[in-house]
C-alpha positions as CSV (number, residue, x, y, z in Angstrom):
1,M,-30.6,-22.6,-11.1
2,S,-29.4,-20.9,-14.3
3,F,-30.0,-17.2,-14.9
4,E,-31.2,-15.6,-18.1
5,P,-28.4,-13.3,-19.4
6,V,-30.9,-10.4,-19.4
7,I,-31.3,-10.9,-15.6
8,L,-27.6,-10.8,-15.1
9,F,-27.6,-7.3,-16.7
10,F,-30.1,-6.3,-14.0
11,L,-27.8,-7.7,-11.3
12,L,-24.8,-5.9,-12.8
13,G,-26.7,-2.6,-12.6
14,A,-27.8,-3.3,-9.0
15,A,-24.2,-4.1,-8.0
16,A,-22.9,-1.0,-9.7
17,G,-25.5,1.1,-7.9
18,M,-24.7,-0.4,-4.5
19,L,-21.0,0.2,-5.1
20,R,-21.7,3.8,-6.0
21,S,-20.2,3.4,-9.4
22,D,-20.3,6.3,-11.8
23,L,-22.1,4.1,-14.4
24,R,-25.1,6.0,-15.8
25,I,-27.5,5.4,-18.7
26,P,-28.3,8.7,-20.4
27,A,-31.9,9.7,-19.8
28,V,-32.5,10.1,-23.6
29,L,-31.3,6.5,-24.2
30,Y,-33.5,5.2,-21.3
31,D,-36.5,6.9,-22.9
32,S,-35.6,5.5,-26.4
33,L,-35.2,2.0,-25.0
34,S,-38.6,2.1,-23.2
35,I,-40.3,3.3,-26.3
36,F,-38.8,0.5,-28.3
37,L,-39.8,-2.2,-25.8
38,L,-43.4,-0.9,-25.5
39,L,-43.8,-0.8,-29.2
40,A,-42.2,-4.2,-29.8
41,I,-44.4,-5.9,-27.2
42,G,-47.5,-4.2,-28.6
43,L,-46.5,-5.2,-32.2
44,K,-45.9,-8.8,-31.2
45,G,-49.2,-9.0,-29.4
46,G,-51.0,-7.5,-32.3
47,V,-49.6,-10.0,-34.8
48,Q,-50.7,-12.8,-32.5
49,L,-54.1,-11.2,-31.9
50,A,-54.7,-11.2,-35.7
51,R,-54.9,-15.0,-35.4
52,Y,-57.9,-15.0,-33.0
53,P,-61.6,-13.9,-33.4
54,V,-61.9,-10.8,-31.2
55,A,-65.4,-11.9,-29.9
56,S,-63.7,-15.0,-28.4
57,L,-61.6,-12.8,-26.1
58,V,-64.4,-10.9,-24.4
59,F,-65.1,-13.4,-21.6
60,P,-61.4,-14.2,-20.7
61,A,-60.7,-10.4,-20.7
62,L,-63.5,-9.8,-18.3
63,V,-62.4,-12.6,-16.0
64,V,-58.7,-11.5,-16.0
65,V,-59.6,-7.8,-15.3
66,T,-62.0,-8.7,-12.5
67,V,-59.6,-11.0,-10.8
68,G,-56.8,-8.6,-11.3
69,A,-58.8,-5.8,-9.6
70,L,-59.1,-7.9,-6.5
71,L,-55.3,-7.6,-5.9
72,A,-55.6,-3.9,-5.0
73,L,-58.5,-4.7,-2.7
74,V,-56.5,-7.4,-0.9
75,A,-53.4,-5.3,-0.6
76,F,-55.0,-2.2,0.9
77,P,-56.3,-3.7,4.2
78,L,-53.1,-5.5,4.7
79,L,-51.1,-2.3,4.3
80,H,-53.5,-0.1,6.2
81,R,-54.6,-2.3,9.1
82,L,-51.8,-4.8,9.5
83,G,-49.0,-2.6,8.4
84,R,-50.4,0.5,10.0
85,L,-49.5,2.6,7.0
86,P,-51.5,5.9,6.5
87,R,-54.5,5.6,4.2
88,A,-52.8,7.5,1.4
89,D,-49.6,5.4,1.4
90,A,-51.6,2.2,1.7
91,A,-53.9,3.1,-1.2
92,S,-51.0,4.2,-3.4
93,I,-49.0,1.0,-2.8
94,A,-52.1,-1.1,-3.3
95,A,-52.6,0.6,-6.7
96,H,-49.0,-0.2,-7.7
97,Y,-49.4,-3.9,-6.8
98,G,-52.8,-4.1,-8.6
99,S,-51.3,-2.6,-11.7
100,V,-48.6,-4.4,-13.8
101,S,-45.1,-4.2,-15.0
102,V,-44.4,-4.3,-18.7
103,V,-40.7,-5.1,-18.3
104,T,-41.5,-8.0,-16.0
105,F,-43.9,-9.2,-18.6
106,A,-41.1,-8.9,-21.2
107,V,-38.7,-10.9,-19.1
108,G,-41.3,-13.6,-18.5
109,A,-41.9,-13.9,-22.3
110,T,-38.1,-14.1,-22.8
111,Y,-37.9,-16.8,-20.1
112,L,-40.6,-18.9,-21.9
113,A,-39.0,-18.4,-25.3
114,A,-35.7,-19.8,-23.9
115,R,-37.5,-22.9,-22.9
116,G,-39.4,-23.3,-26.1
117,H,-42.8,-22.4,-24.8
118,D,-45.3,-20.2,-26.7
119,Y,-48.2,-18.4,-25.2
120,E,-51.5,-16.9,-26.3
121,G,-50.8,-13.8,-28.2
122,Y,-53.7,-11.9,-26.6
123,M,-51.8,-11.9,-23.3
124,T,-50.6,-8.4,-24.5
125,I,-54.3,-7.2,-24.3
126,F,-54.4,-8.3,-20.7
127,L,-51.2,-6.4,-20.1
128,V,-52.9,-3.2,-21.3
129,L,-56.2,-3.8,-19.6
130,L,-54.7,-4.6,-16.2
131,E,-53.1,-1.1,-16.1
132,F,-56.4,0.6,-15.4
133,P,-58.6,-1.0,-12.7
134,A,-56.1,-1.0,-9.8
135,L,-55.3,2.7,-10.4
136,M,-59.0,3.6,-10.2
137,I,-59.4,1.5,-7.1
138,G,-56.3,3.1,-5.5
139,M,-57.7,6.6,-6.1
140,W,-61.1,5.5,-4.6
141,L,-59.5,4.0,-1.6
142,A,-57.4,7.1,-1.0
143,R,-60.2,9.6,-1.4
144,R,-63.2,7.7,0.0
145,G,-65.3,10.2,1.8
146,E,-63.4,13.2,0.3
147,S,-64.2,15.6,-2.6
148,G,-62.2,17.6,-5.0
149,V,-60.4,14.8,-6.7
150,P,-59.0,16.0,-10.1
151,M,-60.4,12.9,-11.8
152,G,-60.2,14.3,-15.4
153,K,-56.5,15.0,-15.0
154,V,-55.8,11.7,-13.5
155,L,-57.7,9.8,-16.2
156,H,-55.8,11.7,-18.8
157,E,-52.5,10.9,-17.2
158,V,-53.4,7.2,-17.1
159,F,-55.0,6.8,-20.6
160,A,-52.8,9.2,-22.5
161,G,-49.5,8.1,-20.9
162,K,-46.9,6.8,-23.2
163,S,-47.1,3.3,-21.9
164,I,-50.7,2.9,-22.9
165,V,-50.4,4.9,-26.2
166,L,-47.4,2.8,-27.3
167,L,-48.8,-0.6,-26.2
168,L,-52.2,0.0,-27.7
169,G,-50.7,1.6,-30.8
170,G,-48.3,-1.2,-31.4
171,L,-51.1,-3.7,-30.7
172,L,-53.3,-2.1,-33.4
173,I,-50.5,-1.8,-35.9
174,G,-49.5,-5.4,-35.4
175,W,-53.2,-6.5,-35.6
176,V,-53.8,-4.7,-38.9
177,A,-50.4,-5.7,-40.5
178,G,-50.6,-9.4,-39.5
179,D,-47.8,-11.9,-40.0
180,E,-47.0,-11.0,-43.6
181,G,-47.3,-7.2,-43.2
182,I,-45.0,-7.0,-40.2
183,K,-42.1,-9.0,-41.8
184,P,-40.1,-5.9,-43.0
185,L,-39.9,-4.8,-39.3
186,D,-39.0,-8.2,-37.9
187,R,-35.3,-7.5,-37.6
188,L,-35.7,-4.2,-35.9
189,F,-38.4,-5.0,-33.4
190,F,-38.2,-8.7,-32.8
191,D,-34.5,-9.7,-33.4
192,L,-33.1,-6.9,-31.4
193,F,-35.6,-7.1,-28.6
194,K,-33.5,-9.2,-26.1
195,G,-30.5,-7.0,-26.5
196,V,-32.5,-3.8,-25.9
197,L,-34.1,-5.4,-22.9
198,A,-30.7,-6.2,-21.4
199,I,-29.6,-2.6,-21.5
200,F,-32.9,-1.5,-20.1
201,L,-32.5,-3.9,-17.2
202,L,-29.0,-2.5,-16.5
203,E,-30.6,0.8,-15.9
204,M,-33.4,-0.8,-13.8
205,G,-30.7,-2.3,-11.6
206,L,-29.1,1.0,-11.0
207,V,-32.4,2.6,-10.1
208,A,-33.5,-0.3,-7.8
209,A,-30.2,0.0,-5.8
210,L,-31.0,3.7,-5.2
211,R,-34.4,2.8,-3.7
212,L,-33.2,0.4,-1.1
213,G,-32.7,3.2,1.4
214,D,-36.4,4.1,1.3
215,L,-37.3,0.6,2.2
216,R,-34.9,0.3,5.1
217,R,-36.5,3.4,6.6
218,A,-40.0,1.9,6.1
219,G,-39.3,-1.2,8.2
220,S,-39.6,-4.9,7.7
221,F,-43.3,-5.1,7.1
222,L,-43.1,-3.6,3.7
223,L,-40.2,-5.8,2.8
224,V,-42.2,-8.9,3.6
225,F,-45.2,-7.6,1.8
226,A,-43.2,-6.9,-1.3
227,V,-42.3,-10.6,-1.5
228,V,-45.5,-12.3,-0.2
229,M,-47.9,-10.2,-2.4
230,P,-46.3,-11.3,-5.7
231,L,-46.4,-14.9,-4.6
232,F,-50.1,-14.5,-3.8
233,G,-50.7,-12.8,-7.2
234,G,-48.7,-15.5,-9.0
235,L,-50.8,-18.3,-7.5
236,L,-53.9,-16.4,-8.4
237,G,-52.7,-16.0,-11.9
238,V,-52.0,-19.7,-12.3
239,L,-55.4,-20.6,-11.0
240,T,-57.1,-18.1,-13.2
241,G,-55.2,-19.3,-16.2
242,S,-56.3,-22.9,-15.4
243,L,-59.9,-21.7,-15.2
244,L,-59.5,-20.1,-18.7
245,D,-57.7,-23.2,-20.0
246,L,-54.6,-21.2,-21.0
247,S,-51.4,-23.0,-22.2
248,L,-48.5,-23.4,-19.8
249,G,-46.9,-20.3,-21.3
250,G,-50.2,-18.4,-20.9
251,K,-50.6,-19.4,-17.2
252,T,-47.0,-18.4,-16.5
253,L,-47.4,-15.0,-18.1
254,L,-50.7,-14.3,-16.4
255,A,-49.2,-15.3,-13.1
256,T,-46.2,-12.9,-13.9
257,L,-48.6,-10.1,-14.6
258,Y,-50.6,-10.5,-11.4
259,A,-47.4,-10.9,-9.4
260,S,-45.8,-7.8,-10.9
261,A,-46.0,-4.2,-9.6
262,S,-46.1,-1.1,-11.7
263,Y,-43.3,1.5,-11.5
264,I,-44.2,3.5,-14.6
265,A,-47.9,4.1,-15.0
266,A,-48.9,3.9,-11.3
267,P,-46.3,6.4,-10.0
268,A,-47.5,9.0,-12.6
269,A,-51.2,8.5,-11.7
270,M,-50.7,8.4,-7.9
271,R,-48.5,11.6,-8.1
272,I,-51.6,13.5,-9.2
273,A,-54.3,11.6,-7.4
274,V,-52.7,11.1,-4.1
275,P,-49.9,13.7,-3.8
276,E,-49.6,13.2,0.0
277,A,-48.5,9.6,-0.5
278,N,-44.7,8.9,-0.2
279,P,-43.5,7.7,-3.6
280,G,-40.4,6.3,-2.0
281,L,-42.4,3.6,-0.3
282,S,-44.4,2.5,-3.3
283,I,-41.6,2.7,-5.9
284,G,-39.1,1.3,-3.4
285,A,-41.2,-1.8,-2.8
286,A,-42.2,-2.3,-6.4
287,L,-38.8,-1.6,-8.0
288,G,-36.4,-2.3,-5.1
289,V,-37.9,-5.7,-4.0
290,T,-40.7,-7.1,-6.1
291,F,-39.1,-6.5,-9.4
292,P,-35.8,-8.2,-8.7
293,F,-37.6,-10.9,-6.8
294,N,-39.8,-11.7,-9.8
295,L,-36.8,-11.7,-12.2
296,T,-34.6,-14.0,-10.1
297,L,-37.1,-16.3,-8.2
298,G,-40.7,-15.4,-8.9
299,I,-40.9,-16.2,-12.6
300,P,-39.3,-19.7,-12.2
301,V,-41.8,-20.3,-9.4
302,Y,-44.8,-19.3,-11.5
303,Y,-43.5,-21.4,-14.4
304,W,-43.2,-24.4,-12.0
305,L,-46.7,-23.8,-10.6
306,A,-48.1,-23.6,-14.2
307,G,-46.3,-26.9,-15.0
308,V,-47.7,-28.6,-12.0
309,T,-51.3,-27.8,-13.1
310,E,-50.5,-29.5,-16.4
311,G,-48.5,-32.4,-14.9
312,V,-45.5,-31.7,-17.2
313,L,-43.0,-30.6,-14.5
């Protein structure tokens, strides 16, 4: 199996982290790269969105969000009853796995581009919409039967977070500008995208290596969960994509979204909503296991499953 060069950057970062190298990406550069990636993904989605009637997207958006919300509801009893994790930890991890990873989405899009496959531009809308329901469900699961939840502060953290602001902002700008209007920005946001993603993944590899210790202390159940859950989500994404008659690229990306786990929006929301939950478990599983699994094995599997449904692979 051949690896995408951007994935090799992730592996380089992970190797450097495990070797305790002094390699570091400055925090200000990391923030700049994340802003660039979020804006670029939003802009590209907005340009694609301008080619579709908005009313035609209401039904698929409802289906995608409804099915996506099920992921957190499936994950919670597995973690709480089978894994015997405390309610707060189980709810927090379930929220991470019901939410999505924008970087995994970007790698999936790059994987498809390298193979000459396009995808429905409105997939970026699904990326944005899928951030919310699992976080709400995670908070409900953690606080069921309790009172005093700072819901307003949590909602502000989720909706006003930079991920959503940049993705939605880029989406709207791209939608208003359209193909012709965005051309002056092509070289900055689209031509440089893959190189910026590579440096970002180098940092992700370094961070993922630092989280492995948390998982070792948690035991084998969470390690198994962090591999099985994305496979279940990927299969669900391919089936949902088939129901919506998406292209091969669209099915692969929807599977990638369902299979991914959040390590940006969800940790911020859970820190406020469920402060007693151990972030080392949720971030360790999402970033230390599921993220590298999806990059190296998961996305090719989802691509293969999507191809099987169309009889082209």
